[in-house]
VMD Tcl script that draws the C-alpha trace (Angstrom):
set ca {
  {65.61 55.88 5.71}
  {67.70 52.84 6.60}
  {70.85 54.22 5.00}
  {70.91 57.06 7.52}
  {71.43 54.54 10.31}
  {74.00 52.53 8.40}
  {75.76 55.48 6.82}
  {78.70 55.72 9.27}
  {79.25 51.97 9.10}
  {79.94 51.48 5.44}
  {80.37 54.91 3.88}
  {84.01 55.00 4.89}
  {84.72 51.97 2.70}
  {83.71 53.98 -0.32}
  {84.91 57.37 0.80}
  {88.40 56.15 1.64}
  {88.96 55.27 -1.97}
  {88.78 58.97 -2.71}
  {91.74 59.56 -0.41}
  {93.95 57.40 -2.59}
  {92.42 58.50 -5.90}
  {94.58 60.51 -8.29}
  {93.46 64.12 -8.75}
  {91.20 64.73 -11.71}
  {92.82 66.40 -14.69}
  {92.26 70.12 -14.94}
  {90.62 69.59 -18.31}
  {88.69 66.42 -19.05}
  {87.98 65.24 -22.58}
  {84.24 64.59 -22.71}
  {83.46 60.93 -23.35}
  {80.86 58.34 -22.45}
  {81.34 57.14 -18.81}
  {83.22 53.91 -18.13}
  {82.70 51.80 -14.97}
  {85.80 49.83 -13.96}
  {84.78 48.52 -10.54}
  {82.30 48.90 -7.70}
  {83.31 48.50 -4.05}
  {82.25 46.72 -2.00}
  {81.60 44.05 -4.65}
  {78.13 43.38 -3.21}
  {75.98 45.63 -1.04}
  {72.62 45.82 0.63}
  {69.92 48.38 0.07}
  {70.43 51.66 1.88}
  {74.24 51.46 2.08}
  {76.90 53.39 0.14}
  {79.06 52.02 -2.65}
  {82.02 53.51 -4.52}
  {82.07 53.38 -8.31}
  {85.52 53.65 -9.88}
  {86.06 54.45 -13.54}
  {86.54 57.37 -15.90}
  {84.74 60.21 -17.68}
  {81.96 60.53 -15.13}
  {82.25 64.33 -15.21}
  {83.73 66.65 -12.63}
  {80.33 67.42 -11.07}
  {76.92 65.79 -10.93}
  {74.56 67.83 -13.08}
  {71.04 67.73 -11.61}
  {68.59 66.01 -13.90}
  {71.36 64.80 -16.22}
  {74.14 62.98 -14.32}
  {72.89 59.93 -12.45}
  {73.56 56.37 -11.32}
  {70.91 53.72 -11.71}
  {70.69 50.28 -10.11}
  {68.72 48.01 -12.44}
  {66.87 51.09 -13.63}
  {66.32 52.68 -10.20}
  {67.83 56.19 -9.86}
  {70.15 56.51 -6.86}
  {69.54 60.26 -6.65}
  {72.07 62.80 -5.46}
  {75.53 61.31 -4.99}
  {77.48 61.66 -1.76}
  {80.65 62.17 -3.82}
  {80.90 62.77 -7.56}
  {84.20 63.22 -9.38}
  {85.46 62.32 -12.82}
  {86.86 58.99 -11.59}
  {84.95 58.19 -8.38}
  {81.30 58.28 -7.40}
  {79.83 57.43 -4.01}
  {76.07 56.78 -3.96}
  {73.54 55.12 -1.68}
  {71.99 51.93 -3.03}
  {68.27 52.82 -3.36}
  {65.70 51.05 -1.19}
  {63.95 49.88 -4.38}
  {67.14 48.58 -6.04}
  {67.50 44.97 -7.15}
  {70.40 42.96 -8.51}
  {71.22 43.78 -12.11}
  {73.06 46.35 -14.20}
  {74.50 49.56 -12.72}
  {74.74 52.41 -15.22}
  {76.39 55.83 -14.93}
  {74.88 58.52 -17.16}
  {75.99 62.04 -18.06}
  {75.58 64.57 -20.89}
  {77.45 62.34 -23.30}
  {75.56 59.10 -22.77}
  {75.36 55.96 -20.69}
  {78.13 53.65 -19.52}
  {78.12 50.00 -20.42}
  {76.07 48.09 -17.81}
  {78.04 46.71 -14.86}
  {76.40 43.70 -13.20}
  {76.01 44.15 -9.46}
  {74.42 42.16 -6.61}
  {72.09 43.92 -4.17}
  {71.09 42.30 -0.87}
  {67.71 43.03 0.66}
  {69.09 43.56 4.18}
  {72.50 43.74 5.83}
  {73.88 40.34 6.82}
  {77.08 41.52 8.49}
  {77.71 43.45 11.68}
  {80.79 45.69 11.59}
  {83.68 45.47 14.05}
  {85.32 48.70 15.23}
  {88.72 49.13 16.90}
  {89.76 52.61 18.05}
  {93.27 51.73 19.23}
  {96.18 50.42 17.20}
  {99.76 51.40 16.44}
  {102.80 50.24 14.51}
  {105.22 52.60 16.25}
  {108.65 51.35 17.21}
  {108.34 48.62 19.81}
  {104.75 47.67 18.84}
  {103.53 44.69 16.83}
  {99.83 44.71 15.99}
  {97.67 41.84 14.71}
  {94.10 41.33 13.56}
  {92.52 37.90 13.97}
  {89.47 37.06 11.84}
  {87.18 34.09 12.42}
  {84.54 32.72 10.03}
  {82.28 30.16 11.79}
  {80.14 29.51 8.71}
  {80.07 26.80 6.06}
  {81.28 28.91 3.11}
  {84.17 31.30 2.55}
  {83.53 34.99 3.23}
  {85.48 38.14 2.50}
  {86.44 40.69 5.14}
  {86.89 44.33 4.19}
  {89.25 46.12 6.59}
  {89.46 49.90 6.50}
  {92.52 51.35 8.23}
  {91.92 54.87 9.61}
  {95.45 56.25 9.88}
  {95.92 59.20 12.23}
  {98.55 61.08 10.24}
  {98.61 59.46 6.81}
  {96.53 58.12 3.97}
  {93.83 55.67 4.97}
  {93.98 52.15 3.52}
  {91.47 49.49 2.55}
  {92.26 45.78 2.26}
  {90.33 42.59 1.52}
  {90.91 39.17 3.14}
  {89.28 35.85 2.26}
  {88.35 33.81 5.33}
  {87.74 30.12 4.54}
  {84.77 28.32 6.08}
  {85.29 27.36 9.72}
  {88.73 28.94 9.81}
  {90.67 31.70 11.46}
  {93.10 34.08 9.70}
  {95.87 36.27 11.15}
  {96.72 39.68 9.66}
  {99.99 41.41 10.64}
  {99.01 45.07 10.66}
  {102.58 46.40 10.61}
  {103.08 44.90 7.15}
  {99.74 46.25 5.92}
  {100.16 49.94 6.77}
  {103.88 50.36 7.44}
  {105.71 51.53 10.55}
  {105.16 54.48 12.87}
  {101.41 54.76 12.30}
  {98.59 55.17 14.80}
  {95.59 53.40 13.31}
  {91.97 52.50 13.98}
  {90.12 49.80 12.05}
  {86.68 49.01 10.74}
  {86.01 45.40 9.72}
  {83.00 44.46 7.61}
  {82.23 41.28 5.71}
  {80.02 39.62 3.17}
  {78.68 37.73 6.19}
  {79.01 38.12 9.95}
  {82.67 37.70 10.94}
  {84.33 37.81 14.36}
  {87.48 39.81 15.03}
  {89.94 40.66 17.80}
  {93.02 42.88 17.82}
  {96.05 41.65 19.81}
  {99.08 43.92 20.23}
  {102.48 43.14 21.73}
  {105.00 45.74 22.76}
  {108.09 47.08 24.43}
  {106.50 50.29 25.66}
  {108.97 53.19 25.66}
  {111.79 50.65 25.92}
  {110.92 49.91 29.54}
  {107.69 47.86 29.94}
  {106.94 44.76 27.89}
  {103.72 42.85 27.40}
  {100.61 42.75 25.28}
  {96.92 43.46 25.27}
  {93.94 42.38 23.20}
  {90.58 43.97 22.54}
  {87.27 42.61 21.43}
  {85.57 45.03 19.01}
  {82.79 47.52 19.41}
  {79.89 46.28 17.29}
  {78.46 49.72 16.69}
  {79.41 53.34 17.00}
  {77.90 55.42 19.79}
  {77.55 59.03 20.89}
  {78.54 58.08 24.45}
  {81.22 55.85 25.96}
  {82.05 55.14 29.63}
  {85.17 53.80 31.39}
  {85.23 52.78 35.07}
  {88.96 52.13 35.46}
  {91.83 54.53 34.96}
  {94.75 55.88 36.93}
  {97.75 58.15 36.59}
  {99.42 56.94 39.77}
  {103.16 56.38 39.71}
  {103.97 53.56 37.32}
  {100.80 53.97 35.22}
  {100.38 55.73 31.87}
  {96.85 56.01 30.53}
  {95.59 56.90 27.04}
  {92.20 57.47 25.44}
  {91.80 56.52 21.77}
  {88.91 57.89 19.72}
  {87.99 56.77 16.19}
  {85.56 58.58 13.91}
  {84.44 56.30 11.04}
  {81.94 58.87 9.78}
  {82.32 61.55 7.12}
  {81.63 64.49 9.48}
  {84.11 65.79 12.06}
  {83.08 64.81 15.61}
  {82.96 67.38 18.41}
  {83.71 65.42 21.57}
  {83.38 66.31 25.24}
  {85.47 64.13 27.58}
  {84.61 64.24 31.28}
  {87.27 62.99 33.69}
  {85.63 61.90 36.99}
  {87.85 61.55 40.06}
  {87.43 59.53 43.23}
  {86.85 62.62 45.36}
  {83.86 63.67 43.25}
  {85.61 66.39 41.28}
  {85.33 66.32 37.50}
  {86.68 68.24 34.53}
  {85.28 68.30 30.99}
  {87.45 69.10 27.98}
  {86.61 69.45 24.26}
  {88.29 67.58 21.41}
  {87.71 67.35 17.67}
  {88.08 63.97 15.97}
  {88.36 64.48 12.19}
  {86.16 62.48 9.85}
  {87.60 59.07 8.92}
  {90.45 59.47 11.41}
  {91.51 58.65 14.95}
  {92.63 60.87 17.80}
  {94.62 60.09 20.96}
  {94.39 61.77 24.38}
  {97.31 61.53 26.84}
  {95.35 61.20 30.09}
  {98.38 61.62 32.38}
  {99.30 64.90 30.71}
  {95.67 66.04 30.81}
  {94.67 65.37 34.44}
  {98.06 65.26 36.13}
  {99.70 62.60 38.33}
  {98.26 60.46 41.13}
  {94.64 60.50 39.99}
  {92.19 57.61 39.91}
  {89.89 58.58 37.08}
  {86.77 57.32 35.34}
  {85.83 58.75 31.95}
  {82.69 59.71 30.07}
  {82.92 60.48 26.35}
  {80.08 62.41 24.70}
  {80.15 63.17 20.96}
  {77.83 64.92 18.51}
  {78.72 62.21 15.94}
  {78.81 58.43 16.49}
  {82.39 57.38 17.31}
  {84.32 54.54 19.00}
  {86.49 54.77 22.15}
  {89.11 52.54 23.79}
  {91.38 53.08 26.79}
  {94.84 51.46 26.87}
  {97.01 51.64 29.98}
  {100.70 50.74 30.38}
  {102.19 50.13 33.79}
  {104.69 48.79 36.24}
  {102.37 47.50 38.96}
  {103.86 48.02 42.41}
  {107.11 48.70 40.55}
  {107.47 44.97 39.81}
  {104.95 43.60 37.27}
  {105.02 45.49 33.97}
  {102.61 45.10 31.05}
  {99.61 46.87 29.53}
  {95.86 46.30 29.28}
  {93.00 47.74 27.30}
  {89.24 47.80 26.98}
  {86.59 49.10 24.68}
  {84.26 51.54 26.40}
  {80.73 50.79 27.51}
  {78.21 52.67 25.35}
  {75.93 52.97 28.38}
  {75.93 52.42 32.11}
  {73.89 49.37 33.16}
  {72.26 47.94 36.27}
  {73.87 44.50 35.85}
  {77.33 43.31 34.80}
  {78.97 39.85 34.64}
  {82.61 38.67 34.75}
  {83.56 35.05 34.08}
  {87.29 35.33 34.88}
  {88.97 36.12 38.17}
  {91.33 34.53 40.68}
  {93.09 35.22 43.96}
  {95.56 32.37 43.64}
  {99.17 32.97 44.67}
  {100.70 35.60 42.43}
  {97.35 37.19 41.45}
  {95.77 40.42 42.68}
  {92.24 41.13 41.46}
  {90.29 44.39 41.54}
  {86.77 45.50 40.69}
  {86.22 49.09 39.50}
  {82.77 50.68 39.64}
  {81.90 54.11 38.24}
  {78.59 55.88 38.82}
  {77.94 58.57 36.19}
  {74.48 59.38 37.62}
  {73.22 62.19 39.80}
  {72.15 59.76 42.55}
  {74.17 57.30 44.59}
  {74.09 53.67 43.49}
  {73.61 50.79 45.93}
  {75.50 47.84 44.51}
  {75.27 44.14 45.36}
  {78.32 42.15 44.24}
  {78.00 38.37 44.09}
  {81.25 36.41 43.95}
  {80.72 32.95 42.40}
  {83.53 30.68 43.59}
  {84.71 27.58 41.74}
  {83.80 25.57 44.83}
  {80.14 26.46 44.27}
  {79.97 28.85 47.22}
  {78.84 32.47 46.92}
  {80.06 35.55 48.77}
  {78.00 38.76 48.85}
  {79.30 42.31 49.20}
  {77.31 45.57 49.38}
  {78.84 48.82 48.18}
  {77.57 52.37 47.90}
  {78.97 54.31 44.93}
  {78.22 58.03 45.34}
  {76.90 60.08 42.45}
  {79.53 60.98 39.83}
  {82.24 58.99 41.65}
  {84.09 55.70 41.30}
  {84.91 53.01 43.80}
  {87.59 50.30 43.70}
  {87.34 46.90 45.44}
  {90.35 44.69 46.19}
  {88.74 41.30 45.55}
  {91.46 39.32 47.36}
  {90.48 41.00 50.63}
  {86.81 40.07 50.17}
  {86.99 36.36 49.24}
  {90.40 35.41 50.56}
  {93.32 33.63 48.85}
  {93.41 30.68 46.45}
  {89.97 31.20 44.96}
  {88.88 31.14 41.32}
  {85.98 33.56 41.10}
  {83.39 34.99 38.74}
  {81.40 38.13 39.54}
  {77.89 39.47 39.10}
  {77.20 43.15 39.78}
  {73.64 44.34 40.51}
  {73.07 48.05 41.05}
  {70.10 50.21 41.97}
  {71.21 52.76 39.37}
  {73.17 52.17 36.16}
  {76.94 51.92 36.71}
  {79.99 50.89 34.70}
  {82.15 47.94 35.80}
  {85.63 46.72 34.86}
  {87.89 44.06 36.37}
  {91.69 44.56 36.35}
  {94.01 41.77 37.50}
  {97.77 41.85 38.03}
  {99.89 38.73 38.29}
  {103.11 36.78 38.42}
  {101.88 33.82 36.36}
  {103.48 30.54 37.42}
  {106.42 32.64 38.67}
  {107.62 33.09 35.07}
  {105.52 35.78 33.30}
  {104.22 38.90 35.00}
  {101.80 41.59 33.92}
  {98.13 42.48 34.03}
  {94.83 41.95 32.27}
  {91.56 43.83 32.22}
  {88.05 43.12 30.99}
  {84.85 45.09 30.83}
  {81.82 43.23 32.09}
  {79.30 41.40 29.95}
  {75.94 43.11 29.79}
  {74.02 39.84 29.84}
  {74.46 36.07 29.57}
  {74.13 34.52 26.09}
  {73.78 31.05 24.63}
  {76.63 31.57 22.14}
  {80.03 33.27 22.41}
  {82.81 33.65 19.83}
  {86.56 34.27 20.23}
  {88.69 35.07 17.16}
  {92.03 35.08 18.99}
  {93.76 32.25 20.79}
  {96.94 30.21 20.49}
  {98.88 27.38 22.12}
  {102.13 28.14 20.33}
  {105.35 27.94 22.28}
  {105.37 30.65 24.91}
  {101.55 30.92 25.12}
  {99.13 29.40 27.64}
  {95.42 29.90 26.99}
  {92.48 29.61 29.37}
  {88.74 29.73 28.79}
  {86.62 30.83 31.75}
  {82.89 30.07 31.99}
  {80.18 31.30 34.36}
  {76.68 29.88 34.66}
  {74.84 32.63 36.56}
  {71.47 30.87 36.30}
  {69.52 28.60 38.62}
  {69.58 25.55 36.35}
  {72.27 23.19 35.12}
  {73.32 23.89 31.54}
  {75.07 21.85 28.89}
  {77.98 23.56 27.12}
  {79.62 22.69 23.81}
  {82.99 24.22 22.92}
  {84.19 24.11 19.31}
  {87.89 24.82 18.74}
  {88.57 26.07 15.19}
  {92.06 25.97 13.67}
  {93.73 27.78 10.78}
  {93.55 24.73 8.55}
  {89.72 24.71 8.94}
  {89.73 21.59 11.12}
  {87.78 21.60 14.37}
  {87.67 19.87 17.75}
  {84.78 19.77 20.19}
  {84.45 19.49 23.95}
  {81.23 19.01 25.95}
  {80.62 19.70 29.63}
  {77.94 20.52 32.18}
  {77.86 23.61 34.39}
  {75.99 23.55 37.68}
  {73.89 26.55 38.72}
  {76.16 29.42 39.74}
  {79.28 27.49 38.72}
  {82.50 29.14 37.55}
  {84.70 26.79 35.48}
  {88.13 27.04 33.77}
  {89.43 25.17 30.72}
  {93.18 24.99 30.06}
  {93.03 25.10 26.26}
  {96.62 23.91 25.77}
  {95.72 20.59 27.40}
  {92.61 20.19 25.25}
  {93.93 20.99 21.75}
  {97.66 20.38 22.19}
  {100.63 22.62 21.41}
  {101.36 24.72 18.36}
  {97.79 25.62 17.40}
  {96.23 28.96 16.51}
  {92.66 28.54 17.65}
  {89.36 30.39 17.53}
  {86.57 29.28 19.85}
  {82.79 28.95 19.55}
  {80.93 28.29 22.83}
  {77.27 27.23 22.83}
  {75.05 26.44 25.81}
  {71.49 25.42 26.65}
  {71.09 28.33 29.07}
  {72.66 31.78 29.09}
  {76.28 31.82 30.31}
  {79.22 34.26 30.27}
  {82.66 33.49 28.81}
  {86.10 35.11 28.82}
  {89.46 34.04 27.41}
  {92.81 34.75 29.05}
  {96.23 34.30 27.45}
  {99.55 34.37 29.31}
  {102.67 34.56 27.20}
  {106.27 35.31 26.44}
  {105.97 36.85 22.97}
  {109.08 36.18 20.84}
  {110.44 34.78 24.13}
  {111.13 38.39 25.08}
  {107.92 40.30 25.92}
  {106.01 38.59 28.70}
  {102.55 39.44 29.99}
  {98.93 38.52 29.56}
  {95.66 39.69 28.07}
  {92.00 38.89 28.50}
  {88.93 39.38 26.31}
  {85.22 39.01 26.66}
  {83.57 36.76 24.10}
  {81.40 38.31 21.40}
  {77.79 37.20 21.31}
  {76.04 36.86 17.92}
}
mol new
graphics top color blue
foreach p $ca { graphics top sphere $p radius 0.5 }
foreach p [lrange $ca 0 end-1] q [lrange $ca 1 end] { graphics top cylinder $p $q radius 0.2 }
display resetview
């Protein structure tokens, strides 16, 4: 059934309400059921909904207690209590009255809208914290012509989960300050769903352990997975690495994490991630110091994984960066951003989780139009690191394409002293394929922020590109350009849209391209650094 596939995506919206629900009275006076609300307010067939009310009965009595959607029986409930019921919308359901029935009669009908198919793709974020020294944000972007509502479920590691609703006007972007939503000193993962497809990113700014300042930003995972891979990772002096795991399902996840080292050794350790919660692994404490480490996560339940790292690079440039994992190793990866200009050091990390060595061709697309080729062998179950500056030389803006004989995982860290005023580091996982549309929810040209948009045309034909800049007041601005075959191009967003703007971006092209967005900043004029994110394709 379709609901089995969608179950982990939406069930938490309903199930989390039970966490906050008051306990049922020890003795309930028998009365006809009363429906007070149904969440989410609309749903599609095959997904769960939560019915809130009273006098449902402490237990579902087979053949007697039931929920019907316009006359269609929903069958056995996932959760049934006197005040909350969680059921799956039947495949045959249509819009109309929902009725709860028990021994004492039927509730008054509650009008409810049923969609034929899901119209929204969820966004998952495994990392997030409001601990001292951290400020976390969620940016939401609605590119459509009508207002839509986002449902955000906060999976709190050591507290009650929360659920919140946010209205996103048409062609607008909205900022949510997570610290004010869930309080301080919380580790939190998020699931974002909507009445229509919405785009989300999660920026965080920090003074890490009162010693390193900066910020990082993550694009979301668009689905849960039983496997996740990370190519980069290190516990060398000046680096602290973490692994964040989120379980949005209703069954505890048994997880095996394999740490793969550069010398070919590996160690696998078990973890349990509770249902509807998140779990954090201290990688330095787990594998010890001075290790370069790639990671494979394998779970018996679909989960989400991210890897943040905090650092003082070469003891000089401090910051942090983060990436969502790759759900699978691939033969091809693309990176639109990259530079070896003065003050920048760029790296390429490749991990081979296979049992055979991978022969990798790396194509460096320079802004000048030239290409540089490099050939690398990545042994089985090992990782390799390339210092890009040494391959293409100084003062080059560069995009990268990775082609491998066997599936690998690729990430691109960069460390910098930006314009000799802000230092730090960024990191991005590769794009799996070019696309003709890319969306960015985050972006700003406020004081202390400089934003760049990086484009790569990896194809053999010229392509036209249209960039739409979307502001918080629902106004827009467009920019058109042409990209030559193999061209890598940068846009300084501050110059295009002017200062003091929060801006989401929609990029469209005639041919498949790859896009990334980099932000360099001094947050609150105190925490300087940078972050980078891959665009999200529709």
